C-alpha positions in Angstrom: 10.0 -29.5 -8.3 6.3 -29.7 -9.1 6.8 -32.9 -11.1 8.1 -34.8 -8.0 5.3 -33.5 -5.9 2.6 -34.5 -8.5 4.3 -37.9 -8.9 4.4 -38.6 -5.2 0.8 -37.6 -4.8 -0.1 -40.0 -7.6 1.7 -42.8 -5.8 -0.1 -42.1 -2.6 -3.4 -41.9 -4.3 -2.8 -45.3 -5.8 -1.8 -46.5 -2.3 -5.1 -45.1 -0.9 -7.1 -46.8 -3.7 -5.4 -50.1 -2.9 -6.2 -49.6 0.8 -9.9 -48.9 0.0 -10.2 -51.8 -2.4 -8.5 -54.3 -0.1 -10.8 -56.8 1.7 -9.3 -55.8 5.0 -9.0 -52.1 4.2 -11.4 -49.2 4.8 -12.3 -45.8 3.5 -11.0 -44.2 6.6 -7.7 -46.1 6.3 -7.5 -44.9 2.6 -8.1 -41.3 3.6 -5.5 -41.5 6.4 -3.0 -43.1 4.0 -3.4 -40.4 1.5 -3.2 -37.6 4.0 -0.3 -38.9 6.1 1.8 -40.3 3.3 0.9 -37.8 0.6 -0.6 -34.5 1.4 1.2 -33.7 4.7 4.7 -34.6 3.7 4.4 -33.1 0.2 3.0 -29.9 1.7 6.0 -29.6 3.9 8.4 -30.4 1.1 6.7 -27.9 -1.2 6.8 -25.2 1.4 10.6 -25.8 2.0 11.4 -25.9 -1.7 9.3 -22.8 -2.4 11.2 -20.7 0.1 13.8 -19.3 -2.3 11.1 -18.2 -4.8 9.1 -16.5 -2.0 12.3 -14.7 -0.9 12.9 -13.5 -4.4 9.4 -12.3 -4.7 9.6 -10.4 -1.4 12.9 -8.8 -2.4 11.5 -7.8 -5.8 8.4 -6.2 -4.2 10.6 -4.3 -1.7 12.9 -3.0 -4.5 9.8 -1.9 -6.5 8.4 -0.1 -3.5 11.7 1.6 -2.8 12.0 2.7 -6.4 8.4 4.1 -6.3 9.2 5.9 -3.0 12.4 7.4 -4.4 10.6 8.5 -7.6 7.9 10.2 -5.4 10.5 11.9 -3.3 12.3 13.2 -6.3 9.1 14.5 -7.8 8.2 16.2 -4.5 11.7 17.7 -4.2 11.6 19.0 -7.8 8.2 20.5 -7.2 9.2 22.2 -4.0 12.4 23.4 -5.5 10.5 24.9 -8.4 8.0 26.5 -6.1 10.6 27.8 -3.6 13.0 29.3 -6.0 12.1 32.9 -6.5 13.2 34.6 -9.7 13.8 38.2 -10.4 12.8 40.3 -13.4 15.5 38.9 -15.6 14.3 35.3 -14.9 17.3 34.0 -12.9 17.3 32.8 -9.3 19.1 35.2 -6.9 22.0 33.9 -4.9 21.1 32.6 -1.4 23.5 35.1 0.2 21.4 38.0 -0.9 19.0 39.3 1.8 15.3 38.8 1.2 13.0 41.6 0.0 12.1 42.7 3.5 15.8 43.1 4.5 15.2 40.8 7.5 18.1 38.7 8.8 18.1 35.0 8.1 16.6 32.8 10.8 19.0 30.7 12.9 18.5 27.1 13.7 16.5 26.5 16.9 18.4 25.3 19.9 17.0 22.4 21.9 14.2 21.2 19.7 12.9 18.8 22.3 11.7 20.1 25.7 13.2 18.2 28.7 10.7 16.0 30.6 9.7 17.2 34.0 10.5 14.8 36.8 7.8 13.9 39.3 8.8 14.0 43.0 
């Protein structure tokens, strides 16, 4: 891809030099020739041909971020599991059906977690 772009820019540079060296040519004409025949079209072509590479880079970056997020979540989960799991004197974790040390009943899930909005008259 880059070889074609470089070759076309070389051709347009030679066209611009011929325009500048011509008896009827001008420097402004040479600059316009190089920009309008060389830089502008090749910039568009390079952007279009580079789209798949940009998409691959974005996808790779997203996958890397997702893997880092999952690793952080696994680390947080393992740390909270280790901190939350009480052990008894023998070193094993008691079953979740056993009551806690204070003999309090287990808490039930809250009903209606979001309060309804009040309507204005």
